[in-house]
N, C-alpha and C positions, 0 to 999 in steps of 0.2 A: 582511514578517510580518504576517499581518490576524487579526485577534481580530475575531469574527464572534458574531451574540446572537442566539439563537433567539425573540429578543422581535421579530424583523424579521417581517413579515406576509408577504412573499414566501418565505421559508424556511421560514414554516407551512406556508404551501399547496404549494410543492415537497414538505414531509416527507407533507401530506395525499394528494397524488397518485400519489408511490410506495410510500407502507405505509399508505393508507386505504383504507377499500372502497366508499365514497360522494363521494366531495370535491364540494366547491360552491364554485364558481369566480364570484368577484365580479362586480359591473358597475362596472367601472375605468376608468379614463382612460388615456392613451396613456403618461401617465409611469410609472403602475404597471406596465404591462405592460412598459414598455422596463428597467425596474429589476427584474421579475419576470425577462425574458431574461436578461439580466447576472448576477443570481444563479444561475440554471442554468447557465451557463456556468461561474460562480467556483467553483458544487460540482461541475462536470465533470459534470454530470447531464444535460446539455440533449436528449441524446437519447432517455434513458431516459424522461423528461419525458414527450418529443414522442408515443413509443411508447404511453404508458399513456393520455394523453389522445386519441391516435388510437382505440386500440382499446376505450373507455368511451363513445366519442361525442363528446367534450367536446371535441375540438382547434376543434370551430366555435363554441365560445363565447367563443373569441379574435378581438377585430379581425382581419379579417383580414390586413394589414401584419406584425401579430406573429405569426400562424398560420404565416404562410409566413417569417417568420424563423427560427422554430424548425423549420418542415420542412428548410431547407436544410442546417440544423445536421445534421439526423437524415442527410440524403442525402450530407452532406460524409463525416461518420463511416462512412458506408456504403461509399461508395466508397474512402477511403484506409485500412480496414480489408482490403477483398478485394486492394486494390494490395498491402498490407504482406504479407497470405495466399498471393497470389502469385509472389511476389518472393521471399518465404522457403522455398518448396518448392524449390527449386534446392540451398540451403544445407541443411536437412535430409534431401536425398537426398545430398549430398555426405559427409555427416558418415555416413549406414548405407552408403555403398560403402566407406569409410573405416572401417567399423565401429565408430564412438564413438558412444558414450550420448550421450544428447541427451534434455531434457525441458524442456516448455513452462511457463516459469512466467508467472502475472499476467495482463496485458493480455491478449493473445492469445489466450490457454486458458482466462480467463473468458468473453470476445467468443464465441468459437466453442462452449464446451460447457455455458457456464451461463448465456446470457445468450440470452430468444426470437430476436432480432435482431442480427446486429453491429455495425448502425447503433444502435444504444442506449449502447455504448459507447468515448469516444476513445480512440487513442494515437499514442505520437508514436514507439515501438521496441519492441522485440521483446525480453524477459528470456527467455534460455536457459540453464537449469542442467547444465553436463557433471561430468566424473567429474576431481576435481583432478589423478588422475595422467596424464590425458589432455590436458590444457589445451596444452603444446606441440604435440602434437600435431591438435588444434582449429587452435591458431592458424597452422600448416603449411597444413591443409586451408583454412581462411577466408583466405590468401593467395592459393591459388592460384584462389579463389571471384572474387579481387576484394575482399577486405577488408583492411583494418590498423586495428589499436589507435592510438587517439590520444591516449590518458591515461597509457599507460605502454607497457613492456615485459615480455611474458606471463613468460619467465624470471625476471625482479625480482619482477613481483608474487607469485608463487608463494612469496615469503619474508615475504609481508608478516605481520604476527602476527596469530592466531586471534581473532576478533572486532571486527574494521576492517573495513577495503576486502577485498571478495572479488570483486568483477566487473572488467570491462575494456571499455570501450567502444569498440567496430568502426564502423569508415563504410565504405563503399563509395568506390575512389577515383576513381571518375566520377560520385560526391556523390548519387549515386541512393537511392532508400529500398531495404532498410529500415534503421535506425539500430542495431545489436544490442548487448544488454549480456551480456556469457556471464559468469555465475554459476560458481563451483566451489564455493560455500558459499552455504546461503541466507540468512544474515545478512550485511548487506554495509553500513557504517556508519562513519562517519568520528568518529563520539562512541565509546568502548570500552565493548563489550558482553561483558567477558569474564565477567562473572556467569554469562554463561547459553552463548554462544558455541560454547566448547568442550562444553557437553554435548548438542549438537545432533548426534543420531547421524544421520549422511546418508546413510551407508550403509542405515538402514533406508527410507529415502526411497525411494532406488532400488528395493528390495527390494519394498515394497508398491504403488508406482508403478502405473500404469492404460495399458495398451497402445491409443491411439488414432489412428485417421488424418486428416491434413489432403487428404484429396481421394484421392490412390492413393500418399502419402507416409507412412508410417508412424511414429509419434513416441512419446511418453510425458507423463503428469501426473501430478501429484500423488491419492495418494489421498483422496476425502473427509475423511478427518481428518486426515491431514496438512496438507491444503489449509486448513481452518479453523484451525487453529495457528500456518500460515505466516500467513496473510491477517488473525491480530490482531496478531503481531509486528510486518509489515509498518505494518499501521497505527497502531503506537503508536512507532514508529521517532521519534526526535527531530524531523526534518527532516518529520514529517507529522504526530503527534500527534491523528487522526482532526480535522484542521483542513478537510477536504472529506466533504462527505455521500457522494461515491462510497467512502470506504474503508467507509461504513458499508452503501451499498448492494450491493458486491461481497459480503461480508459474507451478505445477507441474499439474493442471489442465489444461495448455494451453501448455504442453508439450504431455501432454498423447492426447488430441484433435486435435493437428495436426500432431505431429509423425514427419513423413517424407517430411511434405508437407513445415517444415520451410526451408527456403534459410539461409542455417547458414554463408553463403558467405556476403549477403547480411545483418545480424547480426551484422558479423563484421566489416563490410566496413561502416556500419551506425553508430555505436557505438564509432567507433574512430574519424569519422567526427563529431559525436556530444559530443565528450569528454568524454563519458562516457565507455570506454572501462572497467577502475579500476572498474569500480561499476556493470559490469555488471558480470565480473571477478569475484569477490568475491560475489556477490548474487550465480550465479551458482555454485560455490564452495561448496556455506551455502546448496544449495538445494541436490546437490550432496552426501555430509554429511549427512545432516538430512532425505534425503527420498529416499537416493540408487538411484537418478533420471538415466536412460538412456541418456546420451549424446553421440555427436558426437562422435566420436576419433579425439582426437588432438584442441579441441574445447576450453579447458581451458588453454591449451599453445597460442592459438593463439590470446587470449584476453588479456593475464596476462602482467602484468605489466612490460617493463625493467627492471626495479630495483625496489624491494619490503623496500618500507622504513619503519621506526621504527612505524611509527603512523598505516600503514595499519597490521605488523606485529602484533602489539598489539591486535588491531580488529582480525585478523586470531585465536588468543590464547583464546581470550573473549569468541568466537563465539563457538570455538570448543571444549571449554572445558563446552558449557554448560551455561556461562555466559553470557544472553542475556538482556543486559543494554540498558535499551530506553533510548537512546541519544548517547550510543556507537559508532555509525557510525559520530559522529562529528571529531573521530579520519581520517577516511576515506576522510572528505573535509577538514579537516587540512591539511592533505599528499596533495591535488591537489593544493594546496596555496604553489609555490615554495620558496624559500628564507626567510630570516628572515623578511622582511618590508612586504611581501604579508600575511607573518602568521599575525604578529604581527596586521594589518590592517584587516587580518578576525575576528581575535579576538575581539577587536573593535568594529566592523560591528556586530559581533552578541550580544554583549554587549548590544549595541547601535545603534539599525537601525536607518537609515533615517527616519525624522519626520513623513513624509506620511505614513509608514509601522506602527509606532508607532500610529499613530491615527486611522489606520486600526485596529489593534489591539485592541484600546481602545474602541471600539464598538463592536466588538465580544468578547471581556471582561471586560465589563462595571464596574467589579468590584474592577480590578487591574489597575495598573499602569503598560503598555505595558513595559517600562526599567526595571521595577522589574521583572517582567516574564523572561526577559530573564536573568538577573542576576541569579536567583533562578535556571532557568535551566542550565546555567554553573554550578552553584556550586552546584547540585547535580550529574552530571557526574564528577565534580571534585572526589566527594565523593564517587562514587563508586568504581571509578579507585583506591582509596587508600585503599578499603578494597580487592579489588584484586590485588591489586600489588605484596605482598611477593610471592604469587602461580607463576604469571607472572615470577618474577625474577629465580624462582626455574625450571621454565619450560622449555619445548627447543622448541625452533620456529616451527611452523607448515606452514610455508610457500612454 
């Protein structure tokens, strides 16, 4: 778990390149540019940074070695994504032949339909949403195509409690890409999300999904409104917590791509119905802070919780001081569980998830006991909070 600060000069420069209109590159030594490239990689935005520099004609301002280093990362992203795309098409065609619904989530959907070039965004797997009542048929179809689930059994995983893990990871038996994460619910976490996952209307995602083509193969992606809600929820999962700039940049790309086409009234309405208004509010607030994003007037006020809790206030202070703690959004999850009894149950269920979830995690992390993984995560979050607590106590509220 890494804690990063917005005071880093490399991070400030990355934000200027991605979100500014006229970034100014410093005259710096090799040590600066080495740290800059390393920071780009940590933030998962090396491809996007190179694209922007190249487009603005600023890439020539980098020393030749580091310019080629960054260009090489862009090219590797491009080749890897085109390879994933090519190898995914038979899977989607197989689903179509079996009349199984499928929808691309995150990675490839963003690189293909939101990014000017697929080389801008790296990814190592493909996330696909399927209908829960078709999962066993999807599993059988993938078996014919040479894939098997490596972290559980489809029939067993269907019994996972709502608000926990809702995906299986499929690998090809010949170990060739792509790795598939097959989801049957958009909320997928081992930290209990019972406060909102049961209210996420999955049927409405399918009803309003957009039909697109991956060359000659038909598939679907989320509507702009649902994709925005989903990316906000995804960025604020406990194991993300906006710890990497790519999570901000994905949302910025969506806003730039769809602009005035987004139905913001539908965003507010659906976020409320899904019990996700708070997460969308804090996510967009961070996007506005980090990227100076152009949001419709009054939209944050329409999404803002009626009462800002101490947990939400602490999270905001951490984020807007640049203390991007992976696990920090546990505070937001905690705030969604109202009252001492629900908070206590949430804490205990975080440390000791249901047996069926522990078993699936054991398959995914076969070198660790799942209960230990949960305890380590909570202890790490607590340790980071202790480190920044003095600053939080001295600081002013940013809500």
